[in-house]
C-alpha positions in Angstrom: -0.8 -5.3 28.9 2.5 -3.5 27.8 3.6 -4.4 24.3 6.8 -3.3 22.7 6.8 -3.3 18.9 9.9 -3.9 16.9 9.7 -2.0 13.5 6.9 0.2 14.7 7.2 2.9 12.0 6.2 0.6 9.1 2.8 1.3 7.8 1.4 -2.0 9.1 3.1 -2.1 12.5 2.3 1.6 13.1 -1.4 0.9 12.4 -1.2 -2.1 14.8 0.3 0.1 17.4 -2.6 2.6 17.1 -5.1 -0.3 17.5 -3.4 -1.6 20.5 -3.3 1.8 22.1 -7.0 2.4 21.4 -7.7 -1.0 23.0 -6.1 0.2 26.2 -2.7 -1.4 26.1 0.5 0.4 26.9 2.4 0.6 23.7 6.1 1.5 23.1 8.2 0.7 20.0 11.5 1.0 18.2 12.6 1.4 14.6 15.7 2.4 12.7 13.9 4.8 10.4 11.5 7.2 11.9 9.7 9.5 9.4 6.3 11.0 8.8 3.4 10.4 8.4 3.6 7.3 10.7 6.0 8.8 13.3 3.7 11.9 13.5 0.6 9.7 14.0 2.3 7.6 16.7 3.6 10.6 18.6 0.2 12.1 18.6 -1.2 9.0 20.2 1.3 9.2 23.0 3.4 6.2 21.9 7.0 6.4 22.9 9.4 5.7 20.0 13.0 4.6 20.4 15.6 4.9 17.6 17.4 1.7 16.9 17.2 -1.9 18.2 19.5 -1.7 21.3 19.4 -4.6 23.7 19.0 -2.2 26.6 15.3 -2.0 25.6 14.8 -5.2 27.6 14.8 -2.9 30.6 11.4 -1.7 29.6 10.1 -5.2 30.7 7.0 -5.4 28.4 4.6 -8.3 28.7 5.1 -9.1 25.0 7.4 -8.2 22.1 5.6 -7.8 18.8 8.1 -8.4 16.0 7.8 -6.7 12.5 9.0 -8.4 9.4 11.8 -5.8 9.1 13.6 -7.7 11.8 15.9 -10.5 10.8 18.5 -12.8 12.4 21.6 -10.8 11.7 25.2 -11.8 12.3 26.2 -8.2 11.7 24.4 -7.1 14.8 21.7 -5.1 13.2 19.0 -6.3 15.7 20.7 -6.9 19.1 17.3 -6.5 20.8 15.9 -9.5 18.9 19.0 -11.6 19.9 18.6 -10.6 23.5 14.9 -11.5 23.5 15.7 -15.0 22.1 18.6 -15.5 24.6 16.4 -14.5 27.6 13.5 -16.7 26.4 11.0 -13.8 26.5 7.6 -13.9 24.9 7.3 -12.6 21.4 4.9 -12.9 18.4 4.4 -11.5 15.0 2.2 -8.5 14.1 -0.3 -10.4 12.0 -0.6 -13.1 14.7 -1.2 -10.5 17.5 -3.8 -8.8 15.3 -5.6 -12.0 14.5 -5.8 -13.0 18.2 -6.6 -9.6 19.8 -8.5 -7.6 17.2 -9.9 -9.8 14.4 -11.3 -12.7 16.3 -15.1 -12.9 16.1 -15.4 -10.1 13.6 -16.4 -10.1 9.9 -13.1 -9.4 8.2 -13.0 -7.8 4.8 -9.5 -8.2 3.4 -8.1 -6.5 0.3 -5.2 -8.3 -1.5 -3.3 -7.5 -4.7 0.0 -6.4 -6.0 -1.3 -2.8 -6.6 -4.1 -0.7 -5.3 -4.5 -2.3 -1.9 -4.2 0.9 0.2 -6.6 2.8 -2.0 -9.2 0.0 -2.4 -9.1 -0.7 1.4 -9.7 3.0 2.0 -12.6 3.1 -0.4 -14.2 0.0 1.2 -13.8 1.4 4.7 -15.4 4.7 3.6 -18.3 3.0 1.9 -19.1 1.1 5.1 -18.7 4.2 7.2 -21.1 6.1 4.9 -23.5 3.2 5.4 -23.4 3.7 9.1 -21.6 0.4 9.8 -18.7 2.1 11.8 -16.1 -0.3 10.6 -12.7 -0.9 12.1 -9.8 -0.8 9.7 -6.1 -1.2 9.3 -4.7 0.5 6.1 -1.1 0.8 4.9 -1.5 4.6 4.4 -3.6 7.5 5.7 -7.0 7.9 4.0 -7.9 11.5 3.9 -11.6 10.7 4.8 -10.4 9.4 8.2 -7.1 11.1 8.9 -5.7 7.9 10.6 -4.5 4.6 9.2 -6.2 2.4 11.8 -9.1 2.3 14.3 -11.0 -0.4 16.2 -14.4 0.8 15.0 -17.7 0.2 16.7 -19.4 -2.5 14.6 -18.7 -6.1 13.7 -16.9 -5.3 10.5 -13.2 -4.9 10.1 -11.5 -3.9 6.8 -7.8 -4.7 6.4 -5.2 -4.3 3.8 -4.0 -7.8 3.1 -0.3 -7.9 2.3 1.3 -11.0 0.7 4.7 -10.2 2.1 6.0 -12.6 4.7 4.9 -12.4 8.3 8.2 -12.5 10.3 11.6 -14.1 10.3 10.1 -17.0 12.2 6.9 -17.3 10.1 7.5 -17.1 6.3 3.8 -17.4 5.4 2.2 -14.3 3.8 0.6 -11.9 6.4 -2.9 -12.3 4.9 -3.2 -16.0 5.9 -3.6 -14.9 9.5 -6.7 -12.7 8.8 -9.3 -15.4 8.0 -11.6 -13.0 6.0 -15.2 -13.7 5.2 -14.9 -11.2 2.3 -11.7 -11.2 0.3 -10.8 -9.0 -2.6 -8.2 -10.3 -5.1 -7.5 -7.1 -7.0 -4.6 -8.1 -9.3 -1.5 -10.2 -9.1 2.0 -9.6 -10.6 5.5 -10.7 -9.6 6.7 -8.6 -6.7 8.8 -9.0 -3.5 11.6 -10.8 -5.4 13.5 -11.1 -2.2 10.8 -13.5 -0.9 9.2 -15.0 -4.0 11.3 -16.5 -6.8 8.5 -16.2 -9.4 4.9 -15.4 -10.0 3.8 -19.0 -9.3 5.2 -18.8 -5.8 2.9 -15.8 -5.1 0.0 -17.5 -6.7 0.5 -20.3 -4.2 0.2 -17.8 -1.3 -2.9 -16.3 -2.8 -4.5 -19.7 -2.9 -3.6 -20.2 0.7 -5.7 -17.1 1.3 -8.6 -18.5 -0.8 -8.5 -21.6 1.3 -9.3 -19.6 4.4 -12.5 -18.0 3.1 -15.6 -19.9 4.4 -18.4 -21.3 2.2 -20.7 -18.4 3.1 -17.9 -15.9 2.2 -17.3 -14.0 -1.0 -14.2 -13.7 -3.2 -14.2 -10.5 -5.2 -11.9 -11.2 -8.2 -10.6 -9.1 -11.1 -11.8 -10.7 -14.2 -8.9 -9.3 -16.3 -6.1 -11.1 -14.4 -5.1 -14.5 -15.8 -2.9 -15.1 -12.7 -6.0 -14.9 -10.5 -7.9 -17.3 -12.7 -5.1 -19.7 -12.2 -5.4 -19.2 -8.5 -9.1 -20.0 -8.5 -8.4 -23.0 -10.8 -6.5 -24.6 -7.9 -9.8 -24.8 -6.0 -12.5 -22.5 -4.7 -15.1 -23.1 -2.1 -16.8 -19.7 -1.8 -19.1 -17.4 -3.8 -17.1 -15.5 -6.5 -18.1 -12.0 -7.6 -16.1 -10.9 -10.7 -15.5 -7.3 -11.7 -13.7 -5.4 -14.4 -14.8 -7.5 -17.4 -14.1 -5.6 -20.6 -17.4 -6.6 -22.1 -20.8 -7.5 -20.7 -20.6 -10.6 -18.5 -23.6 -11.9 -16.6 -23.4 -11.0 -12.9 -20.0 -9.2 -13.2 -19.5 -5.6 -12.3 -17.9 -3.3 -14.9 -17.5 0.4 -15.5 -18.8 2.5 -18.4 -17.5 6.1 -18.9 -14.5 8.2 -18.1 -12.4 7.5 -15.0 -13.7 10.6 -13.3 -17.4 10.0 -14.1 -18.7 6.5 -14.8 -21.7 4.2 -14.5 -21.4 1.0 -12.5 -23.0 -1.9 -14.5 -24.0 -5.4 -13.5 -24.1 -7.1 -16.9 -26.0 -4.5 -18.9 -28.0 -3.0 -15.9 -26.8 0.3 -14.4 -26.6 -0.1 -10.6 -24.8 3.1 -9.6 -22.8 6.1 -10.7 -19.4 7.5 -9.5 -18.2 11.1 -10.0 -15.0 12.0 -8.3 -11.5 13.5 -8.9 -9.5 10.3 -8.9 -7.7 9.5 -12.2 -7.1 6.4 -14.2 -8.8 3.2 -15.1 -7.0 1.5 -12.2 -9.1 3.5 -9.8 -12.3 2.5 -11.7 -11.3 -1.1 -11.0 -10.5 -0.3 -7.4 -14.0 1.2 -7.0 -15.7 -1.8 -8.6 -13.8 -4.1 -6.1 -14.8 -2.0 -3.1 -18.5 -1.9 -4.3 -18.6 -5.7 -4.8 -17.1 -6.3 -1.3 -19.4 -3.9 0.4 -22.4 -5.5 -1.2 -21.5 -8.8 0.6 -22.2 -7.1 3.9 -25.5 -5.5 2.8 -24.5 -2.2 1.2 -26.4 -1.7 -2.0 -24.2 -0.9 -5.0 -26.0 2.4 -5.7 -25.4 3.5 -2.1 -21.8 2.4 -2.3 -21.2 4.3 -5.6 -22.8 7.4 -4.0 -20.4 7.1 -1.1 -17.4 7.0 -3.4 -18.4 10.4 -4.8 -17.2 11.7 -1.5 -14.0 9.7 -1.4 -10.9 11.8 -0.9 -8.1 9.4 -1.7 -5.1 8.5 0.4 -2.0 10.5 1.5 1.0 9.9 -0.7 -1.2 9.1 -3.8 -0.3 12.0 -6.1 -0.4 14.2 -3.1 0.6 17.8 -3.9 3.2 18.8 -1.3 3.7 22.4 -2.4 4.2 24.9 -5.3 7.0 27.4 -5.9 7.3 29.7 -8.9 4.6 27.7 -10.7 6.4 24.4 -10.2 4.4 21.8 -8.3 6.0 19.1 -6.2 4.0 15.8 -5.6 4.6 12.8 -3.3 3.5 9.3 -4.4 4.1 5.8 -3.0 4.7 4.2 -6.4 7.7 1.8 -6.4 6.8 -1.2 -8.6 7.3 -0.4 -12.4 3.6 -1.0 -13.0 2.6 1.4 -10.3 5.2 4.0 -11.6 3.7 3.7 -15.1 0.2 4.1 -13.8 1.0 7.1 -11.7 2.9 8.9 -14.4 0.2 8.2 -16.9 -2.5 9.4 -14.5 -0.7 12.7 -14.0 -0.2 13.0 -17.7 -3.9 12.8 -18.3 -4.6 15.5 -15.7 -2.2 18.2 -16.9 -2.1 20.4 -20.0 -0.3 18.9 -23.0 2.4 21.5 -22.9 3.3 21.0 -19.3 6.2 18.7 -18.3 6.5 15.8 -15.9 9.8 15.4 -14.1 9.6 11.9 -12.6 12.0 11.6 -9.6 12.2 8.1 -8.2 14.0 6.0 -5.6 14.3 2.2 -6.2 13.9 1.5 -2.5 11.8 -1.7 -2.2 13.7 -4.9 -1.9 12.5 -6.0 -5.3 13.8 -2.9 -6.9 17.1 -2.9 -4.9 17.8 -6.4 -6.3 17.3 -5.1 -9.8 14.8 -7.8 -10.7 12.6 -5.4 -12.6 15.1 -2.8 -13.7 14.4 -3.7 -17.4 10.8 -2.5 -17.0 11.8 1.0 -15.8 12.1 2.6 -19.3 8.5 1.5 -20.0 7.4 2.7 -16.6 8.8 6.2 -17.2 7.9 6.6 -20.9 5.2 9.2 -20.3 7.6 11.4 -18.3 9.5 14.3 -20.0 12.6 13.8 -17.8 13.4 11.0 -15.2 15.7 11.3 -12.3 16.9 8.2 -10.4 18.7 7.9 -7.1 21.7 5.6 -7.5 22.5 5.5 -3.7 22.1 2.1 -2.2 21.8 0.2 -5.5 24.0 -2.7 -6.5 23.1 -2.3 -10.2 23.9 0.6 -12.6 20.8 2.8 -13.0 22.4 4.6 -15.9 22.7 1.4 -17.8 19.1 0.4 -17.0 17.7 3.7 -18.1 19.9 4.0 -21.2 16.9 3.4 -23.6 15.5 6.7 -22.4 18.6 8.5 -23.6 18.9 12.1 -22.5 15.5 11.9 -20.8 17.1 10.0 -17.9 19.4 11.5 -15.3 21.0 9.6 -12.4 22.1 11.2 -9.1 24.5 9.8 -6.6 22.4 10.9 -3.6 19.2 12.7 -2.7 21.0 16.0 -2.4 22.6 15.4 -5.8 19.1 14.7 -7.2 17.7 17.9 -5.8 20.5 19.9 -7.5 19.9 18.2 -10.8 16.2 18.6 -10.7 16.2 22.3 -9.7 18.7 23.0 -12.5 16.2 21.4 -15.0 12.9 22.6 -13.6 11.0 25.6 -15.0 7.6 27.2 -14.4 4.7 24.9 -15.3 6.6 21.7 -14.5 5.2 18.9 -12.3 7.9 17.3 -10.1 6.6 13.8 -9.3 8.6 12.1 -6.4 8.0 8.4 -6.1 9.2 6.1 -3.3 7.8 3.7 -0.7 9.9 5.4 2.0 10.7 9.0 3.1 13.0 9.6 0.1 15.4 11.6 2.4 12.9 14.4 2.7 13.3 15.2 -1.0 10.0 17.0 -1.2 10.8 19.7 1.3 14.4 19.9 0.0 13.0 20.6 -3.5 10.5 23.2 -2.3 13.3 25.0 -0.3 15.8 24.9 -3.2 13.2 26.1 -5.7 12.7 29.2 -3.6 
């Protein structure tokens, strides 16, 4: 089968493309924004990429068009290919639907949902199952360093998937994860996000409960005990076993951590069942580890073996990834874009470096939620641990200077990526850590900074 994927360079659709190619299908695709690491991965697989959404792509005559949720009905002519598909009455489907029918059917699906930590926790879970010899398939919204690819079919009955609550497609407004029908589902945390789709937190809780409804009686829900929003979700009805994790004090049956983030015991109640020593920072990664261990236990991996596997976990690309160092100045790349994730990332780096060293936080409010300005009031809190903060104003309809005013002289706003590079380089000095945060390519700012610093 020849499938042509619209929006192929998104992390989800790019992973789907890799799975389809591995399954023997001919795969082509198009996107408006082609940037690494996904473009590099797709080209290495021999998948032809087309820039833009021109209607002339109908001439490829694929058997099926798979439509990413970046595609909309647009009177401005942004997606002429989609309009041509509809006019011609050609077959099309969504990415999650294609995945459910062609990859997930008949497999034990382990799905990881949550506002934050999905990519890292999914990567941890896949690595635990790999270390246990279960050869899992997976689809992850990033590139785990233990595997080097974001997706593979795997050789066993288990499939691990990052379960996003964002909508499926312009013609299917359900959350992606309702298509996956997991037997093991991780509910890692839940905050308001995707303000372009969900008006409030209650609307997202409804979607999470739709996911809970799909888990069978013999399934397992792995739930963060600290999240009141998740307790409300379960309060609407629950028909599966629940394994809680992250309780702040001893709780019968629940998993919790004792010790520092880089070296901690895994406890069930008061009983030690494993130990993790690694280089990952932050309490959030302890919680991610507990979630992965609890999910892996549901498919027969002992918590002690799971914890041992995590000692060899190497994190994910674009999670505090060091991109280079010039004159003693380090440049990092991180995927953080929600205020909570920004705060967690900056705080994690702060705990790693020497007290006298500075953090220059450079961020791009690129997600739809941040572009709308829904959470702009949280940005000063998100950046409070940074010594200086630099924001890209380009593309925003709200005033970044006004939003960051509580930070005073610690906040600088640039009109473009190139303007930001100039401002950052003027302020940087040896020993500084330049932390670039965006859920996109950020205009190649990492390489531009490294070049300018030379």
